N, C-alpha and C positions, 0 to 999 in steps of 0.2 A: 448491535450487529445483526441479530436475527431479524429485526424489522427491515433492515437494508436488504438482507437476502430474500425476504418475502417479496419485496418490491422488484428485485433484480435476481431472479432464480438462478441464473448462470453463476452467480457468486457462490452458490453452494458447492460448486465444483472445485473451489480453491481451498487451500489450507491456510490457517492464520496463526501467527505468533504475535503475542503482545508482550513486550518487554519494557522495562523501566527506562533503559538507556540504549543508545545506538551502539555502544561499546559491547553490549551483550551479544550482538549479532556480528559486528564487524571487527571486534578485537579492541584491546585497550588503547591502541594508538588512534582509533577513530573518534577522537574527542570532537566536541563542537568547535573548539579552537583550531583544530587541525583540518577538519573535513566540513565544517559548517553544520548547521542544525538540520538533521534529517528527520522528517516526520514519519516517513514510511518508505517501503521499498518492495518491489515486485520481482521475484525470481522466477522467470518463465519456465525454466527447465524443471523446477520443482513444483510449479503452480502454487507458490507460496507467497503470501504477503505478510510482512512484518511491520508492526507499528511500535513506536517508542513513546510511552506515555509522558515521560518527563519533558519531552520536547514540545508537546501540545500546550499552548498557552491557555486554551479554553476548549469547550466542547465543539465550537465551530471549527477550530483547527483540525480536530479529529474527524469531523464529518467531511470536511474538504479533502482530507488525506484519503479517507475511504473512497470517495468519489474519484479522486485522481488515480489511485492505484487500481481500483477494480474497473471502473468505467473507462478510464484513459489508457492505462498500460495493459491490463488484461483484455478489456473489451475491444480495444483497437485491433488486437491480434485475432479476434474472432471474425473480423470482416474480410471479405475478398478485396483485392487491390482496387478493383473498379469501385467498390463501395467506399473505400478510404479516399479515393480521388474525388468522388462526388461530394 
């Protein structure tokens, strides 16, 4: 994670939680059977990203989730509308 933050310094502005299961963040009813496999989630109001280690099948899943949550969900919100449209 620290290597990623060095490459993308804006990622230092976020908080991170790493949990074993998605139920630890969303509650005991948020099972994979009920909600699907959740790899990560971004909470914009809290500037928080949570990752669920048991859902990642390998390191590549985790890396893709970091990119998706930080660059896609958080990063997209740092752009002006005209930049998003471009």
